[in-house]
C-alpha positions in Angstrom: 170.9 55.5 213.2 168.3 54.4 215.1 167.8 54.6 218.2 169.4 51.7 219.3 171.7 51.7 217.8 173.2 55.4 218.8 172.2 54.8 222.4 174.8 51.6 222.6 177.0 54.5 221.0 177.1 57.0 223.9 176.7 53.9 226.3 180.1 52.7 225.1 181.3 56.1 224.2 180.9 56.8 228.2 182.3 53.4 229.4 185.1 53.5 226.9 186.5 56.4 229.6 185.4 54.4 233.2 182.3 56.8 233.0 180.7 55.8 236.2 176.6 55.0 237.5 175.9 55.1 233.6 171.9 55.2 233.3 169.3 54.9 230.5 166.2 57.0 230.8 163.7 55.7 228.1 161.5 58.9 227.3 160.0 59.0 224.5 156.5 58.5 226.1 156.9 62.0 228.3 158.5 64.1 225.7 158.5 64.7 222.0 162.1 66.4 222.5 163.9 63.2 222.5 163.5 59.9 223.2 166.3 58.6 225.2 168.8 60.6 228.3 171.9 58.5 229.0 173.3 60.3 232.2 176.4 59.4 233.6 178.9 60.8 235.8 182.4 61.3 235.9 185.4 62.2 238.4 186.5 65.7 237.9 185.5 68.9 236.1 188.3 67.1 233.2 186.5 64.0 233.3 183.2 65.1 232.5 184.1 66.7 229.9 187.0 64.0 228.4 183.5 61.7 228.4 181.8 64.5 226.8 184.4 64.8 223.9 184.2 61.0 223.6 180.8 61.0 222.7 181.3 63.5 220.3 184.0 61.9 218.4 182.2 58.4 218.2 178.7 60.3 217.1 181.4 61.9 214.9 182.7 59.2 213.5 179.3 57.2 212.9 178.4 60.6 210.2 176.5 62.0 213.4 176.9 65.8 213.7 175.3 66.5 217.4 172.6 69.0 217.2 174.1 70.9 220.3 176.5 70.8 223.0 176.5 73.3 226.7 178.1 73.1 229.0 181.6 72.5 228.1 183.5 75.1 229.4 182.7 74.3 233.3 182.8 71.2 233.3 180.2 70.6 235.9 177.5 69.0 233.5 178.2 69.0 229.6 174.8 68.1 227.4 175.5 66.3 224.1 172.7 66.6 221.7 172.1 63.7 219.0 168.9 64.5 218.5 166.6 61.1 220.1 169.6 60.7 222.6 170.7 63.3 225.1 173.4 62.4 226.9 173.6 64.2 230.3 177.6 64.1 231.8 177.8 65.3 234.7 179.7 66.0 238.4 178.4 63.1 241.0 177.1 66.6 242.7 175.4 68.3 240.3 173.5 65.1 240.0 172.5 64.3 243.0 171.2 68.0 243.0 169.2 68.4 239.9 168.0 64.2 240.4 167.3 63.9 236.1 166.6 60.6 236.9 163.9 60.9 239.7 162.9 64.1 237.9 162.1 62.1 234.6 160.5 59.0 236.3 157.9 60.8 238.3 156.8 62.6 235.4 153.1 61.1 233.4 153.6 59.8 230.3 151.0 61.2 227.5 148.3 58.8 228.3 148.1 60.1 232.1 147.8 63.2 230.9 145.4 62.6 228.6 143.0 60.8 230.5 144.0 63.2 233.7 142.3 66.2 230.7 139.5 63.9 230.0 139.0 63.7 234.0 138.5 67.5 234.3 136.6 68.0 231.3 133.9 65.5 232.9 134.1 66.4 235.9 132.6 70.6 234.4 130.2 68.6 232.2 
């Protein structure tokens, strides 16, 4: 399944159960782990778990098995790893504490890191 289709599936699964503040982060240039992170909030730990379960269910309906699911017991932060897309479903307080949107937006991309390495080598050299 293409990344855009998978991202749409995740967003639709979250919106179907009224997730709050759904944000899509394109991190393809920042990491080789995944291409897109979808971050959303739930209103309670039960809502967070239900949102994550819906993402898993919709993925399975589309023929995809999650690579991993973490945090289902606590319901504070549930991560659903679908390979090219990772869904982070969190309680608002947890989301505010970890602030993934800011964290990922502040990281340099691969071309910026390569330029920094080149600059350091030129300074030594």
